[in-house]
PDB file of N, CA, C and O in Angstrom:
ATOM      1  N   MET A   1      23.368  15.429  70.314  1.00  0.00           N
ATOM      2  CA  MET A   1      24.575  15.582  71.146  1.00  0.00           C
ATOM      3  C   MET A   1      25.610  16.191  70.145  1.00  0.00           C
ATOM      4  O   MET A   1      25.806  15.678  69.043  1.00  0.00           O
ATOM      5  N   ASP A   2      26.257  17.302  70.576  1.00  0.00           N
ATOM      6  CA  ASP A   2      27.209  17.882  69.708  1.00  0.00           C
ATOM      7  C   ASP A   2      28.645  17.393  70.023  1.00  0.00           C
ATOM      8  O   ASP A   2      29.623  17.533  69.289  1.00  0.00           O
ATOM      9  N   LYS A   3      28.610  16.801  71.228  1.00  0.00           N
ATOM     10  CA  LYS A   3      30.195  16.486  71.798  1.00  0.00           C
ATOM     11  C   LYS A   3      30.472  15.119  71.226  1.00  0.00           C
ATOM     12  O   LYS A   3      29.597  14.287  70.986  1.00  0.00           O
ATOM     13  N   GLU A   4      31.797  14.955  71.025  1.00  0.00           N
ATOM     14  CA  GLU A   4      32.258  13.674  70.614  1.00  0.00           C
ATOM     15  C   GLU A   4      32.515  12.800  71.629  1.00  0.00           C
ATOM     16  O   GLU A   4      32.482  11.591  71.399  1.00  0.00           O
ATOM     17  N   PHE A   5      32.807  13.291  72.898  1.00  0.00           N
ATOM     18  CA  PHE A   5      33.004  12.573  74.115  1.00  0.00           C
ATOM     19  C   PHE A   5      32.159  12.877  75.231  1.00  0.00           C
ATOM     20  O   PHE A   5      31.725  14.021  75.363  1.00  0.00           O
ATOM     21  N   LEU A   6      31.848  11.859  76.147  1.00  0.00           N
ATOM     22  CA  LEU A   6      30.950  12.084  77.175  1.00  0.00           C
ATOM     23  C   LEU A   6      31.802  11.936  78.479  1.00  0.00           C
ATOM     24  O   LEU A   6      32.772  11.178  78.476  1.00  0.00           O
ATOM     25  N   SER A   7      31.428  12.704  79.679  1.00  0.00           N
ATOM     26  CA  SER A   7      32.148  12.571  80.950  1.00  0.00           C
ATOM     27  C   SER A   7      31.563  11.342  81.689  1.00  0.00           C
ATOM     28  O   SER A   7      30.441  10.955  81.362  1.00  0.00           O
ATOM     29  N   THR A   8      32.230  10.722  82.636  1.00  0.00           N
ATOM     30  CA  THR A   8      31.854   9.578  83.497  1.00  0.00           C
ATOM     31  C   THR A   8      30.437  10.029  84.051  1.00  0.00           C
ATOM     32  O   THR A   8      29.493   9.239  84.066  1.00  0.00           O
ATOM     33  N   SER A   9      30.331  11.309  84.496  1.00  0.00           N
ATOM     34  CA  SER A   9      29.159  11.819  85.068  1.00  0.00           C
ATOM     35  C   SER A   9      28.086  11.775  84.088  1.00  0.00           C
ATOM     36  O   SER A   9      27.035  11.343  84.562  1.00  0.00           O
ATOM     37  N   GLU A  10      28.044  12.090  82.886  1.00  0.00           N
ATOM     38  CA  GLU A  10      27.049  11.905  81.929  1.00  0.00           C
ATOM     39  C   GLU A  10      26.595  10.582  81.761  1.00  0.00           C
ATOM     40  O   GLU A  10      25.404  10.277  81.819  1.00  0.00           O
ATOM     41  N   VAL A  11      27.659   9.662  81.522  1.00  0.00           N
ATOM     42  CA  VAL A  11      27.448   8.292  81.353  1.00  0.00           C
ATOM     43  C   VAL A  11      26.814   7.615  82.618  1.00  0.00           C
ATOM     44  O   VAL A  11      26.007   6.688  82.547  1.00  0.00           O
ATOM     45  N   ALA A  12      27.228   8.130  83.682  1.00  0.00           N
ATOM     46  CA  ALA A  12      26.516   7.616  84.903  1.00  0.00           C
ATOM     47  C   ALA A  12      24.972   7.860  84.958  1.00  0.00           C
ATOM     48  O   ALA A  12      24.181   7.045  85.434  1.00  0.00           O
ATOM     49  N   LYS A  13      24.604   9.162  84.380  1.00  0.00           N
ATOM     50  CA  LYS A  13      23.342   9.698  84.390  1.00  0.00           C
ATOM     51  C   LYS A  13      22.500   8.888  83.449  1.00  0.00           C
ATOM     52  O   LYS A  13      21.395   8.441  83.756  1.00  0.00           O
ATOM     53  N   LEU A  14      23.111   8.717  82.227  1.00  0.00           N
ATOM     54  CA  LEU A  14      22.391   7.944  81.241  1.00  0.00           C
ATOM     55  C   LEU A  14      22.059   6.433  81.624  1.00  0.00           C
ATOM     56  O   LEU A  14      20.971   5.933  81.338  1.00  0.00           O
ATOM     57  N   LEU A  15      23.043   5.754  82.274  1.00  0.00           N
ATOM     58  CA  LEU A  15      22.752   4.398  82.683  1.00  0.00           C
ATOM     59  C   LEU A  15      22.043   4.390  84.147  1.00  0.00           C
ATOM     60  O   LEU A  15      21.700   3.293  84.587  1.00  0.00           O
ATOM     61  N   GLY A  16      21.830   5.441  84.845  1.00  0.00           N
ATOM     62  CA  GLY A  16      21.256   5.544  85.969  1.00  0.00           C
ATOM     63  C   GLY A  16      21.968   4.909  87.156  1.00  0.00           C
ATOM     64  O   GLY A  16      21.360   4.375  88.083  1.00  0.00           O
ATOM     65  N   ILE A  17      23.390   5.005  87.066  1.00  0.00           N
ATOM     66  CA  ILE A  17      24.230   4.454  88.274  1.00  0.00           C
ATOM     67  C   ILE A  17      25.212   5.500  88.545  1.00  0.00           C
ATOM     68  O   ILE A  17      25.392   6.483  87.827  1.00  0.00           O
ATOM     69  N   SER A  18      25.893   5.203  89.724  1.00  0.00           N
ATOM     70  CA  SER A  18      26.794   6.233  90.279  1.00  0.00           C
ATOM     71  C   SER A  18      28.095   6.367  89.465  1.00  0.00           C
ATOM     72  O   SER A  18      28.430   5.374  88.819  1.00  0.00           O
ATOM     73  N   ARG A  19      28.832   7.413  89.415  1.00  0.00           N
ATOM     74  CA  ARG A  19      30.205   7.582  88.713  1.00  0.00           C
ATOM     75  C   ARG A  19      31.037   6.547  89.226  1.00  0.00           C
ATOM     76  O   ARG A  19      31.841   6.071  88.425  1.00  0.00           O
ATOM     77  N   ILE A  20      31.020   6.044  90.516  1.00  0.00           N
ATOM     78  CA  ILE A  20      31.919   4.870  90.908  1.00  0.00           C
ATOM     79  C   ILE A  20      31.775   3.704  90.095  1.00  0.00           C
ATOM     80  O   ILE A  20      32.738   3.123  89.594  1.00  0.00           O
ATOM     81  N   ALA A  21      30.510   3.334  89.950  1.00  0.00           N
ATOM     82  CA  ALA A  21      30.039   2.388  89.153  1.00  0.00           C
ATOM     83  C   ALA A  21      30.390   2.286  87.796  1.00  0.00           C
ATOM     84  O   ALA A  21      30.598   1.230  87.199  1.00  0.00           O
ATOM     85  N   VAL A  22      30.459   3.626  87.248  1.00  0.00           N
ATOM     86  CA  VAL A  22      30.994   3.698  85.859  1.00  0.00           C
ATOM     87  C   VAL A  22      32.627   3.490  85.800  1.00  0.00           C
ATOM     88  O   VAL A  22      33.210   2.928  84.874  1.00  0.00           O
ATOM     89  N   PHE A  23      33.196   4.005  86.869  1.00  0.00           N
ATOM     90  CA  PHE A  23      34.744   3.757  86.951  1.00  0.00           C
ATOM     91  C   PHE A  23      34.964   2.355  87.137  1.00  0.00           C
ATOM     92  O   PHE A  23      35.976   1.911  86.595  1.00  0.00           O
ATOM     93  N   LYS A  24      34.173   1.476  87.847  1.00  0.00           N
ATOM     94  CA  LYS A  24      34.448   0.070  87.865  1.00  0.00           C
ATOM     95  C   LYS A  24      34.169  -0.629  86.675  1.00  0.00           C
ATOM     96  O   LYS A  24      34.739  -1.699  86.465  1.00  0.00           O
ATOM     97  N   LYS A  25      33.272  -0.107  85.775  1.00  0.00           N
ATOM     98  CA  LYS A  25      33.039  -0.746  84.723  1.00  0.00           C
ATOM     99  C   LYS A  25      33.938  -0.355  83.556  1.00  0.00           C
ATOM    100  O   LYS A  25      34.025  -1.075  82.562  1.00  0.00           O
ATOM    101  N   ILE A  26      34.545   0.688  83.672  1.00  0.00           N
ATOM    102  CA  ILE A  26      35.798   1.001  82.928  1.00  0.00           C
ATOM    103  C   ILE A  26      37.007   0.265  83.271  1.00  0.00           C
ATOM    104  O   ILE A  26      37.786  -0.130  82.403  1.00  0.00           O
ATOM    105  N   LYS A  27      37.177   0.076  84.486  1.00  0.00           N
ATOM    106  CA  LYS A  27      38.220  -0.727  84.855  1.00  0.00           C
ATOM    107  C   LYS A  27      38.246  -2.153  84.645  1.00  0.00           C
ATOM    108  O   LYS A  27      39.298  -2.771  84.484  1.00  0.00           O
ATOM    109  N   SER A  28      36.997  -2.733  84.646  1.00  0.00           N
ATOM    110  CA  SER A  28      36.766  -4.068  84.192  1.00  0.00           C
ATOM    111  C   SER A  28      36.716  -4.270  82.614  1.00  0.00           C
ATOM    112  O   SER A  28      36.842  -5.377  82.091  1.00  0.00           O
ATOM    113  N   GLY A  29      36.518  -3.086  81.912  1.00  0.00           N
ATOM    114  CA  GLY A  29      36.652  -3.328  80.562  1.00  0.00           C
ATOM    115  C   GLY A  29      35.305  -3.338  80.019  1.00  0.00           C
ATOM    116  O   GLY A  29      35.238  -3.437  78.794  1.00  0.00           O
ATOM    117  N   ALA A  30      34.092  -3.248  80.747  1.00  0.00           N
ATOM    118  CA  ALA A  30      32.789  -3.192  80.379  1.00  0.00           C
ATOM    119  C   ALA A  30      32.486  -1.879  79.529  1.00  0.00           C
ATOM    120  O   ALA A  30      31.759  -1.951  78.538  1.00  0.00           O
ATOM    121  N   ILE A  31      33.038  -0.722  79.922  1.00  0.00           N
ATOM    122  CA  ILE A  31      33.118   0.441  79.059  1.00  0.00           C
ATOM    123  C   ILE A  31      34.260   0.883  78.601  1.00  0.00           C
ATOM    124  O   ILE A  31      35.192   1.090  79.378  1.00  0.00           O
ATOM    125  N   LYS A  32      34.367   1.088  77.322  1.00  0.00           N
ATOM    126  CA  LYS A  32      35.669   1.589  76.726  1.00  0.00           C
ATOM    127  C   LYS A  32      35.648   3.106  77.140  1.00  0.00           C
ATOM    128  O   LYS A  32      34.660   3.839  77.184  1.00  0.00           O
ATOM    129  N   ALA A  33      36.971   3.418  77.439  1.00  0.00           N
ATOM    130  CA  ALA A  33      37.121   4.908  77.878  1.00  0.00           C
ATOM    131  C   ALA A  33      38.627   5.100  77.467  1.00  0.00           C
ATOM    132  O   ALA A  33      39.431   4.181  77.310  1.00  0.00           O
ATOM    133  N   ARG A  34      38.902   6.574  77.303  1.00  0.00           N
ATOM    134  CA  ARG A  34      40.217   7.066  77.092  1.00  0.00           C
ATOM    135  C   ARG A  34      40.320   8.027  78.353  1.00  0.00           C
ATOM    136  O   ARG A  34      39.393   8.706  78.793  1.00  0.00           O
ATOM    137  N   LYS A  35      41.610   7.964  78.854  1.00  0.00           N
ATOM    138  CA  LYS A  35      42.050   8.780  79.903  1.00  0.00           C
ATOM    139  C   LYS A  35      42.596   9.953  79.275  1.00  0.00           C
ATOM    140  O   LYS A  35      43.492   9.896  78.433  1.00  0.00           O
ATOM    141  N   ILE A  36      41.990  11.158  79.733  1.00  0.00           N
ATOM    142  CA  ILE A  36      42.501  12.398  79.304  1.00  0.00           C
ATOM    143  C   ILE A  36      42.880  13.115  80.556  1.00  0.00           C
ATOM    144  O   ILE A  36      41.950  13.474  81.278  1.00  0.00           O
ATOM    145  N   GLY A  37      44.064  13.370  80.911  1.00  0.00           N
ATOM    146  CA  GLY A  37      44.567  13.905  82.016  1.00  0.00           C
ATOM    147  C   GLY A  37      44.223  13.070  83.263  1.00  0.00           C
ATOM    148  O   GLY A  37      44.647  11.915  83.285  1.00  0.00           O
ATOM    149  N   ARG A  38      43.564  13.488  84.213  1.00  0.00           N
ATOM    150  CA  ARG A  38      42.996  12.820  85.362  1.00  0.00           C
ATOM    151  C   ARG A  38      41.529  12.053  85.165  1.00  0.00           C
ATOM    152  O   ARG A  38      41.013  11.257  85.950  1.00  0.00           O
ATOM    153  N   ASN A  39      41.145  12.401  84.222  1.00  0.00           N
ATOM    154  CA  ASN A  39      39.653  12.088  83.804  1.00  0.00           C
ATOM    155  C   ASN A  39      39.455  11.015  82.797  1.00  0.00           C
ATOM    156  O   ASN A  39      40.381  10.756  82.029  1.00  0.00           O
ATOM    157  N   PHE A  40      38.301  10.348  82.728  1.00  0.00           N
ATOM    158  CA  PHE A  40      37.971   9.389  81.637  1.00  0.00           C
ATOM    159  C   PHE A  40      37.050  10.138  80.735  1.00  0.00           C
ATOM    160  O   PHE A  40      36.275  11.006  81.137  1.00  0.00           O
ATOM    161  N   ALA A  41      37.178   9.747  79.453  1.00  0.00           N
ATOM    162  CA  ALA A  41      36.198  10.326  78.386  1.00  0.00           C
ATOM    163  C   ALA A  41      35.556   9.012  77.714  1.00  0.00           C
ATOM    164  O   ALA A  41      36.280   8.054  77.442  1.00  0.00           O
ATOM    165  N   ILE A  42      34.315   8.998  77.482  1.00  0.00           N
ATOM    166  CA  ILE A  42      33.564   7.792  76.710  1.00  0.00           C
ATOM    167  C   ILE A  42      33.426   8.409  75.345  1.00  0.00           C
ATOM    168  O   ILE A  42      33.082   9.590  75.311  1.00  0.00           O
ATOM    169  N   HIS A  43      33.638   7.797  74.259  1.00  0.00           N
ATOM    170  CA  HIS A  43      33.236   8.363  72.905  1.00  0.00           C
ATOM    171  C   HIS A  43      31.919   7.906  72.840  1.00  0.00           C
ATOM    172  O   HIS A  43      31.506   6.841  73.299  1.00  0.00           O
ATOM    173  N   LYS A  44      31.116   8.977  72.099  1.00  0.00           N
ATOM    174  CA  LYS A  44      29.620   8.780  71.920  1.00  0.00           C
ATOM    175  C   LYS A  44      29.290   7.729  70.909  1.00  0.00           C
ATOM    176  O   LYS A  44      28.115   7.372  70.838  1.00  0.00           O
ATOM    177  N   ASN A  45      30.122   7.225  70.170  1.00  0.00           N
ATOM    178  CA  ASN A  45      29.978   6.076  69.356  1.00  0.00           C
ATOM    179  C   ASN A  45      29.804   4.766  69.927  1.00  0.00           C
ATOM    180  O   ASN A  45      29.302   3.800  69.352  1.00  0.00           O
ATOM    181  N   ASP A  46      30.344   4.809  71.325  1.00  0.00           N
ATOM    182  CA  ASP A  46      30.256   3.670  71.945  1.00  0.00           C
ATOM    183  C   ASP A  46      29.122   3.403  72.850  1.00  0.00           C
ATOM    184  O   ASP A  46      28.861   2.343  73.420  1.00  0.00           O
ATOM    185  N   LEU A  47      28.443   4.602  72.899  1.00  0.00           N
ATOM    186  CA  LEU A  47      26.889   4.449  73.555  1.00  0.00           C
ATOM    187  C   LEU A  47      26.133   3.440  73.511  1.00  0.00           C
ATOM    188  O   LEU A  47      25.769   2.884  74.547  1.00  0.00           O
ATOM    189  N   PRO A  48      25.696   2.950  72.076  1.00  0.00           N
ATOM    190  CA  PRO A  48      24.964   1.764  71.878  1.00  0.00           C
ATOM    191  C   PRO A  48      25.357   0.535  72.626  1.00  0.00           C
ATOM    192  O   PRO A  48      24.549  -0.125  73.279  1.00  0.00           O
ATOM    193  N   ASP A  49      26.735   0.222  72.499  1.00  0.00           N
ATOM    194  CA  ASP A  49      27.285  -0.950  73.341  1.00  0.00           C
ATOM    195  C   ASP A  49      26.992  -0.647  74.730  1.00  0.00           C
ATOM    196  O   ASP A  49      26.542  -1.596  75.372  1.00  0.00           O
ATOM    197  N   ILE A  50      27.135   0.400  75.316  1.00  0.00           N
ATOM    198  CA  ILE A  50      27.150   0.498  76.714  1.00  0.00           C
ATOM    199  C   ILE A  50      25.646   0.471  77.199  1.00  0.00           C
ATOM    200  O   ILE A  50      25.309   0.032  78.299  1.00  0.00           O
ATOM    201  N   LEU A  51      24.869   0.936  76.354  1.00  0.00           N
ATOM    202  CA  LEU A  51      23.436   0.965  76.748  1.00  0.00           C
ATOM    203  C   LEU A  51      22.797  -0.281  76.446  1.00  0.00           C
ATOM    204  O   LEU A  51      21.641  -0.429  76.841  1.00  0.00           O
ATOM    205  N   GLY A  52      23.379  -1.234  75.786  1.00  0.00           N
ATOM    206  CA  GLY A  52      23.011  -2.716  75.456  1.00  0.00           C
ATOM    207  C   GLY A  52      21.905  -2.591  74.329  1.00  0.00           C
ATOM    208  O   GLY A  52      20.918  -3.326  74.315  1.00  0.00           O
ATOM    209  N   LYS A  53      22.157  -1.535  73.317  1.00  0.00           N
ATOM    210  CA  LYS A  53      21.382  -1.523  72.115  1.00  0.00           C
ATOM    211  C   LYS A  53      21.822  -2.146  70.960  1.00  0.00           C
ATOM    212  O   LYS A  53      21.167  -2.015  69.926  1.00  0.00           O
ATOM    213  N   THR A  54      22.899  -2.845  70.985  1.00  0.00           N
ATOM    214  CA  THR A  54      23.355  -3.622  69.824  1.00  0.00           C
ATOM    215  C   THR A  54      23.303  -4.995  70.267  1.00  0.00           C
ATOM    216  O   THR A  54      23.294  -5.281  71.464  1.00  0.00           O
ATOM    217  N   LEU A  55      23.268  -5.842  69.358  1.00  0.00           N
ATOM    218  CA  LEU A  55      22.868  -7.351  69.376  1.00  0.00           C
ATOM    219  C   LEU A  55      24.179  -7.899  68.891  1.00  0.00           C
ATOM    220  O   LEU A  55      24.484  -7.908  67.699  1.00  0.00           O
ATOM    221  N   THR A  56      24.988  -8.383  69.914  1.00  0.00           N
ATOM    222  CA  THR A  56      26.139  -9.111  69.550  1.00  0.00           C
ATOM    223  C   THR A  56      25.969 -10.576  68.930  1.00  0.00           C
ATOM    224  O   THR A  56      24.823 -11.013  68.832  1.00  0.00           O
ATOM    225  N   GLU A  57      26.772 -11.156  68.614  1.00  0.00           N
ATOM    226  CA  GLU A  57      26.889 -12.505  68.180  1.00  0.00           C
ATOM    227  C   GLU A  57      26.388 -13.541  69.147  1.00  0.00           C
ATOM    228  O   GLU A  57      25.635 -14.494  68.945  1.00  0.00           O
ATOM    229  N   GLU A  58      27.007 -13.117  70.289  1.00  0.00           N
ATOM    230  CA  GLU A  58      26.876 -14.105  71.444  1.00  0.00           C
ATOM    231  C   GLU A  58      25.274 -13.930  72.103  1.00  0.00           C
ATOM    232  O   GLU A  58      24.742 -14.855  72.716  1.00  0.00           O
ATOM    233  N   LYS A  59      24.687 -12.766  71.904  1.00  0.00           N
ATOM    234  CA  LYS A  59      23.221 -12.518  72.167  1.00  0.00           C
ATOM    235  C   LYS A  59      22.424 -13.073  71.228  1.00  0.00           C
ATOM    236  O   LYS A  59      21.397 -13.621  71.627  1.00  0.00           O
ATOM    237  N   LYS A  60      22.675 -13.055  70.010  1.00  0.00           N
ATOM    238  CA  LYS A  60      22.062 -13.688  68.908  1.00  0.00           C
ATOM    239  C   LYS A  60      21.848 -15.133  69.183  1.00  0.00           C
ATOM    240  O   LYS A  60      20.761 -15.694  69.041  1.00  0.00           O
ATOM    241  N   ASN A  61      23.022 -15.745  69.611  1.00  0.00           N
ATOM    242  CA  ASN A  61      23.191 -17.222  69.702  1.00  0.00           C
ATOM    243  C   ASN A  61      22.369 -17.728  70.988  1.00  0.00           C
ATOM    244  O   ASN A  61      21.915 -18.870  71.050  1.00  0.00           O
ATOM    245  N   ALA A  62      22.211 -16.727  72.060  1.00  0.00           N
ATOM    246  CA  ALA A  62      21.503 -17.263  73.037  1.00  0.00           C
ATOM    247  C   ALA A  62      20.179 -17.009  72.826  1.00  0.00           C
ATOM    248  O   ALA A  62      19.389 -17.706  73.462  1.00  0.00           O
ATOM    249  N   ILE A  63      19.739 -16.167  72.077  1.00  0.00           N
ATOM    250  CA  ILE A  63      18.245 -15.955  71.674  1.00  0.00           C
ATOM    251  C   ILE A  63      17.702 -16.949  70.811  1.00  0.00           C
ATOM    252  O   ILE A  63      16.546 -17.322  71.010  1.00  0.00           O
ATOM    253  N   GLU A  64      18.494 -17.517  69.717  1.00  0.00           N
ATOM    254  CA  GLU A  64      18.263 -18.616  68.785  1.00  0.00           C
ATOM    255  C   GLU A  64      18.219 -19.874  69.716  1.00  0.00           C
ATOM    256  O   GLU A  64      17.478 -20.803  69.394  1.00  0.00           O
ATOM    257  N   ALA A  65      18.820 -19.935  70.621  1.00  0.00           N
ATOM    258  CA  ALA A  65      18.962 -21.325  71.358  1.00  0.00           C
ATOM    259  C   ALA A  65      17.621 -21.208  72.372  1.00  0.00           C
ATOM    260  O   ALA A  65      17.038 -22.253  72.662  1.00  0.00           O
ATOM    261  N   ALA A  66      17.206 -20.103  72.832  1.00  0.00           N
ATOM    262  CA  ALA A  66      16.112 -20.024  73.626  1.00  0.00           C
ATOM    263  C   ALA A  66      14.797 -20.288  72.855  1.00  0.00           C
ATOM    264  O   ALA A  66      13.870 -20.916  73.368  1.00  0.00           O
ATOM    265  N   VAL A  67      14.759 -19.822  71.696  1.00  0.00           N
ATOM    266  CA  VAL A  67      13.676 -20.044  70.663  1.00  0.00           C
ATOM    267  C   VAL A  67      13.543 -21.478  70.513  1.00  0.00           C
ATOM    268  O   VAL A  67      12.494 -22.039  70.828  1.00  0.00           O
ATOM    269  N   LYS A  68      14.640 -22.169  70.007  1.00  0.00           N
ATOM    270  CA  LYS A  68      14.669 -23.579  69.709  1.00  0.00           C
ATOM    271  C   LYS A  68      14.142 -24.403  70.832  1.00  0.00           C
ATOM    272  O   LYS A  68      13.345 -25.313  70.602  1.00  0.00           O
ATOM    273  N   LYS A  69      14.541 -24.131  72.011  1.00  0.00           N
ATOM    274  CA  LYS A  69      14.288 -24.874  73.171  1.00  0.00           C
ATOM    275  C   LYS A  69      12.662 -24.603  73.436  1.00  0.00           C
ATOM    276  O   LYS A  69      11.906 -25.490  73.833  1.00  0.00           O
ATOM    277  N   ALA A  70      12.321 -23.474  73.201  1.00  0.00           N
ATOM    278  CA  ALA A  70      10.625 -23.129  73.388  1.00  0.00           C
ATOM    279  C   ALA A  70       9.943 -24.038  72.368  1.00  0.00           C
ATOM    280  O   ALA A  70       9.024 -24.806  72.651  1.00  0.00           O
ATOM    281  N   VAL A  71      10.417 -23.898  71.293  1.00  0.00           N
ATOM    282  CA  VAL A  71       9.741 -24.671  70.245  1.00  0.00           C
ATOM    283  C   VAL A  71       9.670 -26.081  70.275  1.00  0.00           C
ATOM    284  O   VAL A  71       8.706 -26.707  69.834  1.00  0.00           O
ATOM    285  N   LYS A  72      10.799 -26.663  70.851  1.00  0.00           N
ATOM    286  CA  LYS A  72      10.798 -28.080  71.237  1.00  0.00           C
ATOM    287  C   LYS A  72      10.016 -28.469  72.363  1.00  0.00           C
ATOM    288  O   LYS A  72       9.340 -29.498  72.383  1.00  0.00           O
ATOM    289  N   GLU A  73      10.107 -27.642  73.312  1.00  0.00           N
ATOM    290  CA  GLU A  73       9.185 -28.239  74.521  1.00  0.00           C
ATOM    291  C   GLU A  73       7.765 -27.588  74.430  1.00  0.00           C
ATOM    292  O   GLU A  73       6.856 -28.080  75.098  1.00  0.00           O
ATOM    293  N   TYR A  74       7.579 -26.703  73.778  1.00  0.00           N
ATOM    294  CA  TYR A  74       6.223 -26.274  73.681  1.00  0.00           C
ATOM    295  C   TYR A  74       5.551 -26.148  72.198  1.00  0.00           C
ATOM    296  O   TYR A  74       4.604 -25.388  72.001  1.00  0.00           O
ATOM    297  N   GLY A  75       6.035 -26.835  71.328  1.00  0.00           N
ATOM    298  CA  GLY A  75       5.943 -26.819  69.737  1.00  0.00           C
ATOM    299  C   GLY A  75       4.247 -27.026  69.634  1.00  0.00           C
ATOM    300  O   GLY A  75       3.505 -26.231  69.056  1.00  0.00           O
ATOM    301  N   LYS A  76       3.836 -28.187  70.279  1.00  0.00           N
ATOM    302  CA  LYS A  76       2.400 -28.656  69.887  1.00  0.00           C
ATOM    303  C   LYS A  76       1.539 -27.473  70.459  1.00  0.00           C
ATOM    304  O   LYS A  76       0.584 -27.088  69.785  1.00  0.00           O
ATOM    305  N   THR A  77       1.824 -26.861  71.686  1.00  0.00           N
ATOM    306  CA  THR A  77       1.106 -25.836  72.266  1.00  0.00           C
ATOM    307  C   THR A  77       1.083 -24.797  71.386  1.00  0.00           C
ATOM    308  O   THR A  77      -0.014 -24.384  71.009  1.00  0.00           O
ATOM    309  N   LEU A  78       2.161 -24.259  70.959  1.00  0.00           N
ATOM    310  CA  LEU A  78       2.192 -23.040  70.162  1.00  0.00           C
ATOM    311  C   LEU A  78       1.452 -23.169  68.852  1.00  0.00           C
ATOM    312  O   LEU A  78       0.838 -22.205  68.394  1.00  0.00           O
ATOM    313  N   ARG A  79       1.504 -24.541  68.129  1.00  0.00           N
ATOM    314  CA  ARG A  79       0.731 -24.721  66.940  1.00  0.00           C
ATOM    315  C   ARG A  79      -0.789 -24.658  67.304  1.00  0.00           C
ATOM    316  O   ARG A  79      -1.571 -24.043  66.580  1.00  0.00           O
ATOM    317  N   LEU A  80      -1.181 -25.283  68.404  1.00  0.00           N
ATOM    318  CA  LEU A  80      -2.609 -25.017  68.666  1.00  0.00           C
ATOM    319  C   LEU A  80      -3.131 -23.723  69.054  1.00  0.00           C
ATOM    320  O   LEU A  80      -4.307 -23.406  68.876  1.00  0.00           O
ATOM    321  N   LEU A  81      -2.175 -22.906  69.636  1.00  0.00           N
ATOM    322  CA  LEU A  81      -2.680 -21.361  69.954  1.00  0.00           C
ATOM    323  C   LEU A  81      -2.529 -20.627  68.624  1.00  0.00           C
ATOM    324  O   LEU A  81      -3.215 -19.609  68.540  1.00  0.00           O
ATOM    325  N   GLY A  82      -1.765 -20.935  67.558  1.00  0.00           N
ATOM    326  CA  GLY A  82      -1.750 -20.426  66.276  1.00  0.00           C
ATOM    327  C   GLY A  82      -2.896 -20.586  65.598  1.00  0.00           C
ATOM    328  O   GLY A  82      -3.146 -19.766  64.715  1.00  0.00           O
ATOM    329  N   GLN A  83      -3.759 -21.587  65.847  1.00  0.00           N
ATOM    330  CA  GLN A  83      -4.907 -21.912  65.094  1.00  0.00           C
ATOM    331  C   GLN A  83      -6.089 -21.197  65.587  1.00  0.00           C
ATOM    332  O   GLN A  83      -7.138 -21.250  64.945  1.00  0.00           O
ATOM    333  N   GLU A  84      -5.993 -20.485  66.758  1.00  0.00           N
ATOM    334  CA  GLU A  84      -7.110 -19.942  67.312  1.00  0.00           C
ATOM    335  C   GLU A  84      -7.352 -18.542  66.748  1.00  0.00           C
ATOM    336  O   GLU A  84      -8.320 -17.882  67.128  1.00  0.00           O
TER     337      GLU A  84
END
């Protein structure tokens, strides 16, 4: 990608959603965008966050909690499976 910014249409195509859904996400703050004239532009450096490809601290904590719960509840079974 040569461009520094993407249009709402391009982001909609990447996410597989409508332009209206992109506008709603911009309004709610889920997507950071700059207003340029009457249009919005999304910086290409924000794409990993928008596409969910970055692991936030909150997501890390949720994964860690899920692993701890699974080990606590199924630890014996997991150990037995590991011996096979």
